[in-house]
Every structure is written in structure tokens, then in C-alpha cells.
FIDRENZA-180077 format. One record per residue: residue number from 1; residue in one letter; x, y, z of N, C-alpha, C in turn. Coordinates in pm, whole numbers. Each point is the difference from the previous one (the first is absolute). Layout:
// FIDRENZA-180077
(NUM; A; (X; Y; Z); (X; Y; Z); (X; Y; Z))
...
***
This chain:
// FIDRENZA-180077
(1; X; (2172; 2318; 5366); (65; 59; -117); (59; -108; -89))
(2; X; (67; -101; 66); (59; -110; -76); (-107; -76; -77))
(3; X; (-120; -13; 64); (-110; -72; -65); (-41; 70; -130))
(4; X; (-12; 135; 5); (-40; 75; -119); (107; -6; -109))
(5; X; (127; 2; 43); (110; -9; -96); (-1; -135; -71))
(6; X; (-31; -105; 77); (-4; -134; -59); (-114; -11; -101))
(7; X; (-115; 58; 35); (-115; -3; -92); (32; 76; -128))
(8; X; (64; 118; 16); (36; 81; -116); (99; -74; -89))
(9; X; (98; -68; 63); (101; -74; -76); (-65; -114; -77))
(10; X; (-95; -70; 61); (-71; -110; -68); (-78; 50; -120))
(11; X; (-69; 114; 20); (-78; 57; -111); (91; 43; -114))
(12; X; (116; 56; 35); (95; 44; -103); (52; -119; -80))
(13; X; (28; -112; 70); (50; -120; -67); (-105; -56; -95))
(14; X; (-127; -2; 47); (-109; -50; -84); (-17; 86; -124))
(15; X; (5; 133; 20); (-16; 91; -113); (113; -18; -101))
(16; X; (124; -13; 51); (115; -19; -90); (-12; -131; -76))
(17; X; (-41; -106; 70); (-16; -130; -66); (-107; 5; -108))
(18; X; (-108; 75; 26); (-108; 12; -99); (49; 71; -125))
(19; X; (80; 106; 20); (55; 73; -114); (92; -89; -81))
(20; X; (87; -74; 70); (94; -89; -69); (-75; -109; -76))
(21; X; (-106; -55; 62); (-79; -106; -64); (-69; 52; -125))
(22; X; (-57; 121; 10); (-68; 60; -115); (100; 24; -113))
(23; X; (120; 46; 37); (103; 24; -100); (42; -127; -70))
(24; X; (14; -109; 77); (36; -129; -58); (-108; -50; -95))
(25; X; (-127; 16; 41); (-111; -43; -86); (-2; 78; -130))
(26; X; (27; 133; 10); (2; 84; -119); (110; -44; -95))
(27; X; (118; -31; 55); (111; -47; -83); (-33; -132; -65))
(28; X; (-61; -91; 78); (-38; -130; -54); (-100; 15; -115))
(29; X; (-98; 89; 19); (-101; 22; -104); (65; 50; -128))
(30; X; (89; 98; 12); (66; 55; -118); (83; -107; -71))
(31; X; (65; -86; 76); (80; -107; -58); (-85; -100; -78))
(32; X; (-129; -11; 34); (-88; -97; -63); (-73; 56; -122))
(33; X; (16; 129; -28); (-69; 60; -115); (80; -27; -127))
(34; X; (-56; -85; -87); (69; -41; -122); (-27; 93; -118))
(35; X; (-104; 83; 11); (-33; 94; -107); (-59; 125; 64))
(36; X; (78; 107; 2); (-44; 127; 58); (-5; 104; -111))
(37; X; (-120; 35; -43); (-17; 98; -107); (-35; 135; 63))
(38; X; (97; 90; -3); (-14; 126; 71); (-85; 102; -74))
(39; X; (0; -6; -133); (-75; 100; -74); (-15; -35; -146))
(40; X; (-76; 86; -71); (-31; -26; -141); (-15; 131; -77))
(41; X; (57; 2; -121); (-19; 107; -97); (-77; -57; -118))
(42; X; (-73; 85; -72); (-62; -48; -124); (-8; 112; -103))
(43; X; (-30; -40; -124); (-19; 95; -110); (-80; -69; -109))
(44; X; (-53; 79; -93); (-88; -53; -104); (17; 80; -128))
(45; X; (0; -70; -115); (5; 65; -130); (-110; -58; -88))
(46; X; (-3; 41; -126); (-100; -52; -92); (22; -148; -30))
(47; X; (125; -45; 13); (32; -137; -41); (23; -97; 115))
(48; X; (25; 51; 119); (32; -89; 111); (-24; 69; 134))
(49; X; (-6; -81; 105); (8; 54; 135); (112; -73; 73))
(50; X; (56; 65; 101); (118; -56; 65); (-1; 32; 149))
(51; X; (59; -89; 77); (21; 24; 142); (145; -31; 36))
(52; X; (45; 60; 108); (132; -29; 56); (-17; -20; 149))
(53; X; (25; -122; 46); (-14; -36; 141); (138; -24; 58))
(54; X; (24; 46; 123); (135; -9; 56); (-4; -40; 147))
(55; X; (111; -58; 45); (10; -42; 139); (114; -98; 19))
(56; X; (-24; -100; 88); (97; -106; 25); (-72; -134; -4))
(57; X; (71; -102; -48); (-58; -133; -1); (109; -105; 11))
(58; X; (-42; -122; 31); (96; -107; 19); (64; -43; -133))
(59; X; (118; -58; 12); (71; -53; -117); (69; -130; 42))
(60; X; (-40; -115; -55); (-100; -18; -106); (-142; 21; 50))
(61; X; (-87; 39; -93); (-139; 30; 33); (-84; -126; -17))
(62; X; (-52; -50; 111); (-79; -123; -5); (-96; -3; 118))
(63; X; (-129; -17; -28); (-101; -1; 106); (-7; -140; 61))
(64; X; (94; -27; 92); (11; -134; 59); (-2; 0; 152))
(65; X; (-25; 117; 61); (-2; 7; 145); (135; 30; 62))
(66; X; (103; 19; -82); (134; 30; 49); (44; 133; -61))
(67; X; (40; 94; 85); (41; 132; -48); (151; 4; -17))
(68; X; (45; 28; -122); (142; 5; -31); (54; 142; 16))
(69; X; (127; 18; -31); (63; 133; 10); (-73; 98; -90))
(70; X; (2; 129; 36); (-76; 101; -72); (91; 83; -92))
(71; X; (-56; 37; -114); (69; 89; -95); (-99; 107; -45))
(72; X; (52; 113; -46); (-85; 104; -56); (-58; -46; -134))
(73; X; (-119; 51; -31); (-55; -24; -133); (-78; 123; -47))
(74; X; (-11; 10; -130); (-83; 103; -62); (-53; -58; -130))
(75; X; (-126; -38; -2); (-57; -73; -113); (-85; 91; -86))
(76; X; (35; 6; -129); (-80; 69; -101); (-96; -101; -59))
(77; X; (-126; 38; -15); (-100; -87; -60); (-82; 81; -100))
(78; X; (-1; -45; -125); (-67; 74; -107); (-103; -90; -68))
(79; X; (-121; 53; -23); (-104; -70; -73); (-38; 85; -121))
(80; X; (3; -60; -118); (-33; 71; -123); (-148; -14; -33))
(81; X; (-54; 102; -67); (-141; -1; -37); (-30; -94; -116))
(82; X; (102; -35; -78); (-16; -93; -112); (93; -119; 20))
(83; X; (-33; -110; -64); (81; -120; 12); (131; 14; -77))
(84; X; (107; -50; 59); (130; 1; -64); (38; -142; -41))
(85; X; (90; -10; -95); (47; -132; -42); (123; -41; 80))
(86; X; (37; -126; -8); (117; -48; 72); (129; 61; -54))
(87; X; (-4; 50; -123); (120; 59; -61); (21; 145; 42))
(88; X; (-102; 64; 55); (13; 141; 40); (98; 14; 116))
(89; X; (80; 106; -5); (95; 29; 107); (-40; 132; 66))
(90; X; (-16; -4; 133); (-40; 120; 74); (118; 47; 83))
(91; X; (55; 114; -39); (111; 60; 74); (-52; 103; 99))
(92; X; (67; 10; 114); (-41; 98; 101); (121; 78; 49))
(93; X; (-28; 121; 44); (97; 81; 74); (-74; 63; 117))
(94; X; (43; -33; 120); (-60; 56; 121); (101; 93; 64))
(95; X; (-43; 124; 24); (88; 99; 63); (-55; 34; 138))
(96; X; (84; -21; 101); (-34; 34; 139); (98; 106; 46))
(97; X; (-45; 124; 7); (92; 108; 33); (109; 11; -106))
(98; X; (124; -23; 42); (114; 8; -91); (43; -138; -52))
(99; X; (-65; -106; 45); (37; -135; -42); (-89; -48; -114))
(100; X; (60; -73; -93); (-73; -52; -115); (21; -150; -12))
(101; X; (-109; -71; -24); (3; -145; -15); (-66; -35; -133))
(102; X; (67; -83; -80); (-51; -34; -132); (6; -151; -23))
(103; X; (-88; -48; -88); (1; -141; -32); (-118; -38; -85))
(104; X; (-30; -129; -4); (-111; -54; -78); (-101; -63; 95))
(105; X; (-127; 34; -17); (-106; -60; 80); (-27; -142; -47))
(106; X; (-24; -89; 97); (-30; -140; -30); (-147; -29; 26))
(107; X; (-60; -79; -87); (-142; -37; 14); (-17; -94; 118))
(108; X; (-96; 35; 88); (-33; -88; 112); (-69; -126; -51))
(109; X; (37; -118; 50); (-68; -123; -43); (-138; -16; 63))
(110; X; (-34; 88; 95); (-125; -13; 75); (-105; 105; -36))
(111; X; (40; 106; -71); (-94; 108; -29); (42; 70; -129))
(112; X; (-70; 110; -30); (31; 78; -120); (107; 106; 26))
(113; X; (61; -2; 116); (99; 101; 37); (136; -28; -62))
(114; X; (71; 108; -31); (141; -3; -39); (77; 64; 114))
(115; X; (103; -67; 50); (57; 38; 127); (153; 4; -1))
(116; X; (54; 74; 98); (144; 2; 25); (23; 42; 144))
(117; X; (104; -55; 61); (39; 37; 136); (134; 72; -7))
(118; X; (3; 128; 40); (124; 76; -6); (88; -27; 122))
(119; X; (-52; -74; 98); (79; -36; 117); (28; 114; 95))
(120; X; (-87; 101; -2); (21; 117; 87); (-132; 57; 45))
(121; X; (-7; 41; 126); (-117; 67; 54); (17; 151; -15))
(122; X; (-94; 77; 53); (10; 146; -8); (-82; 61; 114))
(123; X; (-4; 132; 3); (-80; 72; 100); (-134; 41; -60))
(124; X; (-97; 27; 87); (-132; 42; -46); (2; 134; -72))
(125; X; (101; 81; 28); (6; 133; -63); (97; 4; -117))
(126; X; (40; -116; -51); (92; -4; -114); (-70; 51; -126))
(127; X; (78; 63; -87); (-50; 40; -131); (32; -112; -98))
(128; X; (-104; -59; -61); (18; -118; -85); (-66; 22; -135))
(129; X; (72; -36; -107); (-58; 0; -133); (28; -134; -67))
(130; X; (-90; -41; -89); (11; -129; -67); (-12; 20; -151))
(131; X; (95; -56; -76); (-6; 0; -146); (-20; -143; -48))
(132; X; (-97; -18; -88); (-28; -131; -58); (11; 9; -152))
(133; X; (82; -87; -58); (17; -4; -145); (-31; -138; -54))
(134; X; (-85; -7; -99); (-37; -128; -62); (81; -18; -128))
(135; X; (83; -104; -2); (88; -27; -113); (86; 124; -30))
(136; X; (-5; 51; -122); (82; 116; -35); (-79; 131; -3))
(137; X; (-120; -3; 54); (-82; 120; -1); (50; 103; 102))
(138; X; (-41; 125; -20); (36; 106; 94); (-60; -30; 137))
(139; X; (80; 0; 107); (-53; -32; 132); (-95; 107; 54))
(140; X; (-91; -44; 84); (-92; 91; 69); (51; 19; 142))
(141; X; (16; 125; 42); (50; 31; 134); (-109; 68; 82))
(142; X; (-22; -50; 122); (-105; 52; 87); (54; 16; 142))
(143; X; (-40; 107; 65); (31; 17; 142); (-90; -91; 82))
(144; X; (59; -73; 93); (-78; -88; 87); (-36; 74; 129))
(145; X; (-118; -31; 53); (-50; 66; 120); (-6; -96; 117))
(146; X; (50; 47; 115); (-10; -82; 120); (-146; -5; 47))
(147; X; (-50; -119; 32); (-139; -18; 41); (-15; -12; 151))
(148; X; (92; -70; 66); (-19; -32; 141); (26; 116; 94))
(149; X; (67; 107; -49); (32; 113; 88); (-125; 72; 49))
(150; X; (-114; -18; -68); (-124; 66; 40); (-96; -95; 72))
(151; X; (41; -124; 18); (-89; -97; 65); (-9; 24; 150))
(152; X; (-114; -34; 55); (-18; 8; 145); (72; -115; 70))
(153; X; (21; -109; -71); (64; -119; 58); (130; -26; -76))
(154; X; (113; 20; 67); (130; -28; -59); (48; -140; 34))
(155; X; (123; -29; -37); (56; -134; 19); (-6; -46; 146))
(156; X; (51; 82; 92); (7; -41; 140); (-139; -28; 58))
(157; X; (-95; 90; -31); (-134; -17; 55); (-69; -121; -62))
(158; X; (20; -22; -130); (-58; -118; -64); (54; -127; 64))
(159; X; (129; -1; 29); (61; -115; 65); (-62; -25; 138))
(160; X; (-18; 107; 77); (-59; -13; 134); (-142; -55; -6))
(161; X; (-81; 56; -91); (-139; -45; -13); (-5; -146; -43))
(162; X; (83; -33; -97); (1; -137; -51); (43; -102; 104))
(163; X; (106; 30; 72); (50; -94; 100); (-98; -17; 116))
(164; X; (-69; 108; 35); (-102; -12; 104); (-113; -91; -46))
(165; X; (-42; 15; -126); (-108; -82; -54); (42; -147; -16))
(166; X; (130; -23; -18); (50; -136; -25); (59; -66; 124))
(167; X; (-10; 65; 116); (70; -50; 118); (-45; -140; 41))
(168; X; (-129; -32; -14); (-46; -134; 36); (53; -104; -99))
(169; X; (6; 35; -126); (56; -91; -101); (148; -24; 25))
(170; X; (72; 106; 36); (142; -13; 29); (21; -86; 124))
(171; X; (-84; 22; 103); (10; -81; 122); (-23; -147; -29))
(172; X; (-95; -29; -87); (-29; -139; -37); (119; -64; -73))
(173; X; (63; 78; -87); (119; -50; -71); (113; -27; 100))
(174; X; (20; 92; 93); (104; -17; 101); (-28; -119; 89))
(175; X; (-128; -21; 35); (-37; -116; 84); (32; -132; -70))
(176; X; (-7; 0; -133); (32; -122; -76); (149; -17; -20))
(177; X; (77; 101; 43); (144; -8; -12); (52; 23; -140))
(178; X; (-81; 65; -84); (40; 27; -138); (70; 135; -12))
(179; X; (86; 11; -97); (59; 129; -35); (-101; 79; -83))
(180; X; (19; 132; -8); (-88; 81; -84); (72; 128; -42))
(181; X; (-53; 61; -105); (52; 126; -49); (-117; 95; -25))
(182; X; (31; 130; -6); (-103; 103; -14); (21; 81; -127))
(183; X; (-110; 51; -55); (4; 82; -119); (-87; 124; 23))
(184; X; (54; 117; -34); (-77; 126; 8); (10; 62; -139))
(185; X; (-103; -20; -81); (8; 34; -142); (-106; 104; -42))
(186; X; (35; 78; -101); (-95; 86; -70); (-39; -71; -128))
(187; X; (-130; -17; -21); (-46; -70; -120); (-109; 82; -69))
(188; X; (-17; -28; -130); (-104; 66; -78); (-25; -80; -125))
(189; X; (-99; 43; -78); (-33; -67; -125); (38; 92; -116))
(190; X; (102; -43; -75); (49; 80; -111); (-106; 21; -109))
(191; X; (-83; -102; -20); (-90; 3; -114); (-130; 74; 24))
(192; X; (-82; -51; 91); (-137; 50; 13); (-15; 121; 92))
(193; X; (94; 20; 91); (-18; 107; 99); (133; 67; 31))
(194; X; (67; 47; -104); (133; 59; 17); (-7; 123; 90))
(195; X; (95; 9; 93); (7; 114; 91); (-63; -25; 135))
(196; X; (-67; -116; 17); (-59; -36; 129); (87; -107; 65))
(197; X; (40; 25; 124); (95; -89; 67); (-49; -36; 139))
(198; X; (54; -111; 50); (-34; -50; 134); (125; -53; 68))
(199; X; (-4; 0; 132); (102; -70; 78); (-47; -144; 23))
(200; X; (91; -93; -17); (-28; -139; 38); (111; -47; 93))
(201; X; (-37; -40; 120); (94; -55; 97); (-28; -150; 11))
(202; X; (105; -80; -13); (-16; -145; -4); (95; -68; 98))
(203; X; (-44; -115; 51); (88; -90; 73); (0; -133; -73))
(204; X; (119; -52; -26); (14; -123; -78); (87; -99; 78))
(205; X; (-52; -120; 19); (76; -110; 60); (9; -112; -103))
(206; X; (74; -106; 27); (5; -110; -96); (-135; -64; -29))
(207; X; (-98; 15; 90); (-128; -69; -18); (-120; 92; -16))
(208; X; (18; 131; 18); (-118; 87; -5); (38; 142; -42))
(209; X; (-102; 76; -41); (19; 139; -36); (-125; 79; 37))
(210; X; (17; 116; 63); (-111; 87; 38); (32; 142; -44))
(211; X; (-103; 72; -48); (19; 134; -53); (-101; 98; 59))
(212; X; (42; 125; 8); (-87; 110; 39); (14; 110; -104))
(213; X; (-112; 44; -56); (1; 110; -97); (-49; 127; 69))
(214; X; (79; 107; -11); (-27; 123; 74); (-11; 118; -97))
(215; X; (-99; 84; 22); (-15; 120; -82); (110; 100; 35))
(216; X; (68; 59; -99); (104; 100; 31); (-57; 136; 40))
(217; X; (-130; 20; -19); (-61; 128; 34); (-70; -1; 135))
(218; X; (-2; -116; 64); (-57; -11; 134); (69; -118; 67))
(219; X; (-41; -33; 120); (56; -116; 69); (-94; -118; -9))
(220; X; (-89; 3; -97); (-100; -106; -14); (63; -126; -61))
(221; X; (-30; -114; 64); (39; -130; -55); (-109; -42; -97))
(222; X; (35; -10; -127); (-98; -31; -104); (-25; -149; -13))
(223; X; (106; -81; 12); (-11; -144; -14); (100; -66; 94))
(224; X; (-41; -110; 62); (93; -84; 77); (-29; -145; -38))
(225; X; (103; -70; -44); (-19; -140; -36); (124; -82; 33))
***
């Protein structure tokens, strides 16, 4: 009887240790995610298209292999169908439920997007509207639609698929003794293919970067580099 009790106790200890180890790994992984994009809304008018991406990301934001403290973010990105001049001022008002955020969109130095970060995330079922006003013209107001709530692959599953695909790359980074950070992002092309989005999971160290692109409508890995 004592023999069976000892075997049972050993198995219980092993099981408990496995649970604790898995929990520690999960916490470590979350701590290393420098950009976690939980969801995306979008809308389109005759003059522009717009997206609103939300989640948590590091501050300061720098792809250097070191993950800093996390803050909420909510980034508005607008692309106009016609070219604007440097003198044009684009005002926005974003309403999330009962909260309203207003300001001026700034031109991205890297693309044709005009952007603003309201510094706040939201839920997938939030009611969101966006008003865009060019200079002193009457603003255009549009209801934004959540896109990711209907996807087969959400944030957590995209993270799991990506980390599994990148596990050898991560092991190689760890073997070299380098630090690294992780990114789980929703990306799309504002210009040529508006409304089509993908998950990209990345691992970044001081010396290397690897990415996995995942379809949100299946668990298929489209690209790994």
C-alpha cells in the first residue's frame, strides 16, 4: 500500500510541477510580447478608407530585441483617395461607446497614411464611429465595423500558431544568449487591397528577425521568413 501511495505522490508532484512550469512559460511569453494587436475595425467612404487597430504595446516602441513596459493603444489610420497638400489639416473624432476622442491626424513619414493614437484599447463588441473633417469642410461620419470577431483565427490562436512555427528560431536565439521580443500583429494594405488582413507573428533579437504570416480565416501559414 505504501508503495502505491509513494508512486501516486510522485506522479502528483510531477503533474503539479508541469502545470507550474507551463504557467511560468506562459507568463514569460506574455511579458516578451512588445506589440499585441487584439482586433481591428474599418470603414470606407467616397473620399477615404480608415482602420482602427487596438491592443497593447511597449513604450518606448523600438524593435531592438528588448520588450519594455506595456501600455494600451488605439491607432486610427486614414488613407485618402486623392493627394493632400502639406497645408491641409485633417481633424478626427472617434467615438467608442460613450467616450469621445478628438484631434488632428498626422502624416506618416513612411506611407500615405494619416494617423493618430488615442492611447486606449477597446472590446471587439464596442460600437465605434469615426468623423473625418478636412480643413473647414463638413466632416464625414461613418460607423466602423469590427472585422476580427468573425475570423476563425483570433489573437490567442494566432499567437499559438506563430510561436509553434518559430520555436526553432527562438531556440537558436536563446542558444546564442540573446534577448528577444515578440510581436502579434494584424496587418493589411490600405491602398490596393483594403479590407483584407493577416496575422503576422514575429520574433526579434538584436541580430535577427523571423516572421510568420497566418490567414485569419484558417490556420494556414502563408509565409515564413
